N, C-alpha and C positions, 0 to 999 in steps of 0.2 A: 502633230504633223509639222515638224519644223521646216520653215522655208529655207531654201539654199540661196539667200539673198546676196552673197558674194558673186557667184557665178552669174546670175541675173543682171547685177549692176555692171559687171565686166562686159557682158554680151551688149548691153545697152550703149556702153561707152564706145565699144569697137564699132558698132554699127554706124555710129556717127563719126567715126574717124577722130576721135578725141584722144590725146595722150594722157597719161597719167599725171604729167606735170601740169598740162593746161587746166585739167579739172581741179587738181590741187590748188593752183594759183587762184582760180575762180572762187573756190570755196574758203581760201584762206587757211588751208591745213597743209600738211606735209604729203608729198607723193608717197612716202613710206606708209603713211596711214591708209590711203586709198588702196594701195597694193595689199596690204595686210587684210583690208575688209574684203576685197575681192578674192583673195585666196582663202578666206575663212580663218585665218590666224588671229583675227580680232573682230569684235563686233562693234558697229557704229553706235553712237549715242543717239538719242531721239533727234536731237537737233542737227547732228551730221546726216542722219538718214533723210529727213526732211529736205536739207540743202542738196543732197545727192540727187534725189528723185526730181526735185524742182529743176535743177541744172540740167539733168539729162532728159527732161521732158517726158518722163514716164510716170506711171502711177504705182502706189504702193501695192495695188492689186497685181501688177505686173511682177513686183518683186516677190510677192507671196505666192505666185502661181495660180492666181484667181482672177482671170481676165474680167476686165469691166465691161459692163454693158452701157451703151450710150443712154443718157437720161433723156426721154421724150420731151419735146418742147412744142409750142404752139399747137397746132391741130392735133398733134400726136400725143399730147398731154394725156388723153383719155386712156392711153395704153398703160399708165402707171400701175394699175392693179395687176398687170402681168408679172410685177416683181414677186407676187405671192404665188407664183406658179411652181416654184421649186420644191424640193422635199420639205414637209413641214417640220422635220426634227433633224438636227445635226449633232451627232454624238461627240462628247467631250474630246475623244480620241482623234477625231476628224478636224477639230478646229485648226485652221491654218495659224501657225504661231511664228512670231518674231521674237527672237531672244536678243536684246540689246546690251551695249555696254553698261556696266555699272548696276546690273540687277534690275533692269526694266524689261517686262514682258508684255507683249501685245497678243491677244487671241481674237481672231475674227469670229463673231458670232454669226448664227444662222442668218440667211437671207442672201439674195443676189444683190450685187452692187446697184443701188438706186440712188434716191436723192440724199441718203445719209448713210454714214459708216456705223456699224455697231461693233464696239470693241470691248473685250475685257481686259482692263490694265492693270498690272501689278507693279508695285515699286517695293524692292527689298529695303530693309533698314539700311540707311545711308545712301540710297539710290536717288539719282537726279536725272533730269532730261539732258543736263549737260554737266559733265565733271569739270568743265572750266567754268561754271557759273554764269554761262551766257543765255541771254533770253533768246527765245526763238519766236518766229511768227510764220503763219501760213494763212491761205485763204479759207474762208468758211466761218460758220458760227458753231461754237463748240458748247456742248452740253455735257454734263457729267453728274453721276450720282455716286457717292462714296458708300461702299458696302462695309468695309472694315479697316481698321487701322486709322492713322492720321497723315493727311497729306498736305503739305504746305504749297500754296500757290502764290508766286509773285506775279503780279499783274501790273505793268507799268511800274509806278513807284510804291504801290500798295501791297501788302502781305496779308494773306488769309490762311488760317489753319482749319482745314476741313475734317470733320469726323464722320463716323457713320450716320447716315440719314441726311447729311447736308448735301446740297446740290449746287451747281453753279452753271452759268452761261455767259458767254461774251464772244465778241468778234475777235477771231483768231489772228487777225492782222495786228492786234495789239501785242507787244512784246510780252512774253510770258515765261515762266520757268516752274517746274514741278519738282518738289524734293520730298523725301521721307526722312525727317529728322527723328523718328521715334525708333523704337526697339522691336517692332512687329511689322509684318507686311502690311502695306496700304493697297487696298484693292477697290476698284470701282468700275462702273460701266460707263462708256463715253459714246456719244453721237456727234458727228461734225456734218453739218449740212452745207451744201453749196460749194464745195471746195473746186469743183471742176469749172463752174460758171465764173467764178471769181479770179481763179489763178493768174489768167493772162493780163488782167487788168489791175492787179493788186498794187496799191501804191506803197511807197517806202514809208515805214512806220518809224517813230522816234526810237532811237537806241539800236537801229539796224542799219545796214548799208544798203546800197543799191541792188546787191545780189540776193538780198534777203537773209543773209548770214547774220547770226546774232552777234552783238558786240556789247560789252558791259556798259550799263548806264552810270552815269558818273556818281549818282547818289544812291544806287541800288545794287543789288547784287547782280542756261539755254538748256494715243495713246493716242483717225484713226480715221487714195480710194482703198486691211487687209481688207479695197479702199479707192477713193476717186482720185483723180489728177489733183495734185496739189497746187 
């Protein structure tokens, strides 16, 4: 079930009265790129998608057509078990899917939006979270388990090569980049906790600008609300 992300991004932009040019300038990309994404002529990279939904103040749930449910806080926290009230099984054909630029694919796994995102992420050979080699950042704590293939993670100035059975976690506000430098698909399961709560107060991280857009680090080399507010 592939999400029509372009039309939803366009609708969100128009609802806020924003022009293509103003959004492009804020993100540091061309207005032509934003237009092509909105019309479905091209797909955004992971980093561009994060930047778009953050700038527009929407969630990836909105983009994928799976409306988010507010996370209970305070006295209502006891309502958290209600997240298990939906259908217990989600068939593969029903997974909301985001197909992104350069061979990156996200599939939203079963479960209503709650404290964490569950995403099956695939990187084709040669795929990267940014074709420009820019690092990205977003609010939340990121956990992942690699199922197959090899995926390279650049985190700040460190580089790690993850293989099947390897896992990772880090604060997603740290600049990071994923890439598949191998010749087979790399696939894993991602969970990101706390994106909604942290987004509005997320500090500027080293290697990024005040808008949260990735920029190259001087000595270094830009998957999940299918998802909470970024």
